[in-house]
N, C-alpha and C positions, 0 to 999 in steps of 0.2 A: 437395514432399518430405513424407512422412508422419511425423508425430511418433511415435516409438516408445513414448511413454508413453500413447498413446491407443488404446483399443480402439474401432474405428469400424464402424458399420453404416450403409449408405447406402440411402436411400429417396428417389427423385426426385419432385418435383411441378412441373408446368409453371406458368409465371406466371399463366395464365388460371385455373388451379385453386388459386391461392394460398390457404394456410390462413387462416381468419378471424381467428386470433390473431396473424397476421404484422404486422410494422411495416415502415416504409421507413427505410433508412439515409440518410446525408447525400447519397449519390449516387443515391438513388431506388430502390435494389434492396431486395427483401424479406428479412426475417430474422425468426426467432422467438426471443425472449429465452431465455437459459439458465435452467434451474431444476433443483432437486434432486429426484431421483426414487428410488424403491426398488421392486424387484420380486424375482422369484426369482433374478435375476442379481446382486442386491445393491444397495448404495447407489451412486448414480452421478449425474452431471450430464448433462442432455440439452438440445440446442438445435438449431435449423435455421439453416443458413447458405447464402448464394448461391454456387453453383458457377460460376466465371467461364468455364470451358471448355464445360460442358454446358448452361449457360443455364437452370438450374433450381435449386430448393431441395434440399438434402440434409440428412439428419439426422446429427448427430454426437453421440457419447457418450464420456465418459471415466469410467473406474472407479478411476483411481489417485488416491485421496484419502489424504493423509498424516495419520497419527495412530494411536494404539494403542486408543483408546476411540471409541465412536460420537460422543460429544460433540466430541472433537478433530477427527474426520473432517468433521463438519458445520461446524465453525468454518473448517476449511481450504476446504471447498466454498463457504462464504459469501464468502470472500475471492476465490476463483477465479471464481465466478459474476460478481462485480462487475467484474473485469477482462475477462472474456469479453464481457459485455454492452456494456461501453465499446468494445471492439474492433469488435463487430458494428455498433454505432451509427455509428462513424466510417468504416465501409466495408471492414472486413476481409472477405476472401473465402477460399474454399478454396485451399490451396496449401501447407499445413503450417505457416504462420507464425502464424495467428491465435491458436491455443491455446498454442503454444510461447512466444510473447511474453507472453501472460497468465500462464503458469506461472512464467516468469522473474521477472515483477513480483511475483507472490505469494511466490515463494521468497525474494526480497530482503526483502519485508515480514516473512516468517516468521522469517528469520535475525535481523532487527532486533528482532522481538518476543522471540525466544528470548534474545538478548543482554541485553535489558532485564529479562526475567522471571527468568532464572537469576541471582538475586542472593544468596540465602542459601547458607551453607556446605553445608547438607544437599542442596539442589537442585543445587549445583555438583558435589559429590562423586557424587551419583546420576547426573548427566550423564556424568561421567568414567567411572563404572562401566559405563554403557550402551555407551559407545564401546569400552572396553577388552575387554569380554567377547566381542566379535565379532572380536577380533584374536589371542586367546591360546588355549592348550590348555584342556581341561576342568579339569585339575588347577589351573591358574593362575586359572581362573574361580572355583573354590572359594575360593582364597586371597584374591582380590579381594573376594568377597562376605563372607567371614569378617571381613576388615578393616572393612567397613561396619558389621557387627553390633557389633564391639568398639568401634569409633569412636563409634557412636550410644549405646552403654552409658555412655560417658564424656561425650560432647558434649551429649546431650540434657539431663541433669540440670545440667550446667555452663552451659547456655544458649548454648553455642558454635554449635550447629547453626542457631540462628535469626539469627546475625550475618550481615551482608553478607560475601560471600566476600572482598571487598577489605579487610575488617577483620581477616581471619585473620592472625595474627602468628607469628613464630618461637617465642615463648613458649607459644602455644597448642599447637603441635606438640610442644614439649619437655614440657609438662604432660601431654599424652596419653601420651607415651613413659614418663614417670615413673609414670603410672597403671597401665600394663600390667605394669610391673615390681613396683610396690609392692602393688597390689591383686590382680592376677592371678598374680603371682609367677612370671613367665616368665623363661627364661634369656636371656642376651644375644643368642643366635642368633635367638630368636623375636622379641625386641624389634627387632632389626635388620631382620627380615622385615617387621614392621609399618611401620618407617621407609621401607623400599624401596617398599612399595605407596603410602604417602603421597606420596613423591617422584614416583612415576609419575603419580598422580592430578593433583598440582599442576602438573607439567610439561605434562600434557595441557591443563589449563586455561590455561596460559600460551600454548600454541600456538593456542588458540581465542580468544585476546585477552580472556579473561574476567578475568584478573589480569595485572599487568605483570611481576611477579617471584615466584618460588616462595618462600614463607615457610620451606620446609625446606632451602633452598639452604645448603650449608656445615655442616649438622648431620652429625656424624661417627658412624659405626658404633662400637659398643663392641667391645673385643677378645673374640673367641670362643675358648673353650677347644677343645682337640682333641676328637675324637670321644669322648664319654663313654658307655660301654655299662654302665649301672647295672642290675644285677639286683635283684629284691626280696630282702629278708632273709627268713628262714624265718617270722618273725612277721608281716611284711607280707603275704607270700603267703597265709598261713593266714587272716588277717583279711579280706583282699580276696576270697578265694574264698568264705568263709562269707557275706560280705555279698552278693555277686553271686548266689549260689545262692538266697538268700531274697528279694532285692529286684529283681534284673534277670537272670533266668535266661538270656534270649536273649543278653545281653551276655556272661554267663559261658560259654555254649556257643561264642560267637564267639572268646573268648580261648583256648579249648582248642585251636583250630586254630593259634594262634600258639605256645602253650606246647609242644604235642606235635608239631606239624608244621613248626615254625620258619618258617611262612609270614608274609609281611609283611602288615600290616593292610589295605593297599589291595588287595593281591592277593586276599585272602579275599572282599572285596566284589565282585570280578569273576568269582569262581568260579561255575560253574553245575552243576546236578545231574548233567549228563552227564559232567562232569570227574572224578567220583568213581567208582572201580571197586573195589568191595569184593572181588570175586573175585580180581583181580590184586593187591589190597592197596595200591593207589596212588591218589594224586590228581594228575591231569595239570595242570600249570601251563602254560597255552598261552603262545605268544610275545607275544600282544597283552596278556596279563595280567601277565607277568613283568617285573620291573624291568630285567633285562639283555636283554629281547626275545628270549630263547631258550626254546624249549619243552622243559621237563624235568619229570619226575615227582618227587613226594616220597612217602615210605613212610607208609602208615597204621599208626602204631605201636600197640602193645597198649593204651597209655593213651588214644589217640584213638578207637580202633575202637568201643567201646561207645557213645560219644556220637554217632557217625555212624549206628550201627544204630538208635539211639533216634529219629533224625530220620525214619525210614521213607521214605527217598528213593525207593523203588520206587513209592510212591503219588503222586509228584510228576511234573510235566512235565519232560522233560530240559532244556528251554530256560530253566527258572526259575533265578534267582539263589539260591544257598544262603542268603545273607543279603541280602535285598532291603530294601524299605521297613520301617522299625522293626525291622530285623534278623530279620524273618520271611521264609521262602521266598516268592518272588514274582517277577513280571516287571518290577517297578519297582526301580531301583537306589537305593542309599542313599549319601549323601555321606560321604566319609572324615572330614571335619571334624566332622560331627554325631556320629559314633561317638567320636571323640577327646574331644569335649566331654562326652559321656555318661559316658565312662570316667573322665575327670578328676573329674567330679562324684561318681562312686562312690568314688574314692580319697579324696576329701576327707571324704565321709560316714563312712568307717570309719577315718579318721585314718591313712591310709597316705601321702598326698601330702606330699612334702617339698621340692618344687621340682626334684627330680632324676629321680625315677622317672617313667616314662611308660607308655603302652600297649605300647611296644616292649620294656619290661622283661620282659614275659612270654616273649619270644623269648630274651632273655639268660638269664633264670632257667631256662628249659627246657634250654638248652645247658649251663649249669653243672651242673644236676642229672643230665643225661644223662652228662656227662663223669665226674662223681663216681661214677655208678653203673657205670662201666666201658666206656662207649661208645668205640669206636675212632675216632681222629681222621679216618680216611678216611671212615668212615660219616657223621661230622658234616659233613665237606666236602660229600658228596653231598646230605645232607638240607638243608643251608644253601644248596646250589647255588652254592658258591664255585668260582671258576675254577681254583684251585690249592690245594695243601696249605699253601703259604706263607701264603696269605690266611687260611686257617682258623687257622693257628698264631698269626698276628698278632691275629686276632679273639679267640682263647682267652686270649692274654696280656692283652688289654685288659680281660678279665673277671677277671683275677687267676689264671688257670689256665695253668700251664706244664707241660712234660713232667716237670719236677722234682717236680711235685705228687705223682706216683705213688710217688716215693721214700719218702714218709712212711709208706707202708703196707708197705714192704719191710724185711726183716731180713737182715743178712749179717755 
């Protein structure tokens, strides 16, 4: 049986033409010790083994070395070579078992080493992150990575990341949650989100026998208020716009698509040049971009049009993201969390941030101002891509806008 993990090239040599570097195993058959080689095909192990059926030496190679770095692969190769050579010496022959047995032994050794080495909180959490990112969506991957960044901001100065993972306690987790609320001033929903990721990481470590019990077990989520759609006040809007124009124009440009187009922040990051049609006056939000997975257009309003024209999209490749890396047009996408962090930093810099307004507040502010300017509720429904007028009406009520609002301007 041929081991599927081995890429094999066979070259036979008769016994009388045995290689000068060959040795005899305990049964008297020739073999050539395994060694680490590198060539145009990459880093690999090579050795010669006796073929019991052909009665000759054959060369075997394996390219599957575990590790992300060259040093890690070489360490894995060193362990594997030791096991292969032992097998050759005691009489292993071709048949698919000689390397499989060696790899099993090395895997057991590697798992033991990993269990012994992954001792610190930081190493354990990084291990959990490595496992989870291969199991979840891209959006969840961003959430898991963001947790690691925020956790390190607290755990590194506090010395918690250097502790043995088995020394992590419930109080440590609670102190971290207190930190994100007191220092980062996040709402209960965001705090609960951090708790959820922490629980996921720790449960993964329990399943890997790195800890016996999750320190986060039993920590309850805080009550979350109903959906709060908070628009900017007139003063907040003016201060933030003036700051962004001077200090971060690309972010200002990005917010115009939220304010005038009612587009969701993550949708804008997925838009490409080809999705903007100035002649038809629409931006096509494709199904894989849209939150509700339905392809629908939004109108390029008079407020948004000059910003789009200034981008000179006709000079760009149709496949480019409108807002790629660093919010510049390009082929590399930008993470939603990075934009949120950048926007929060801007709000704090101009004294707009109050713990309630977010980047989404541009969408709420745009809807409020459009409604007050006389926009029809049906037009708002289409621009927001709501499935019904009832949904739009509920949304407007959450913003403090009701049909009775217009009665203020009427005389009878």
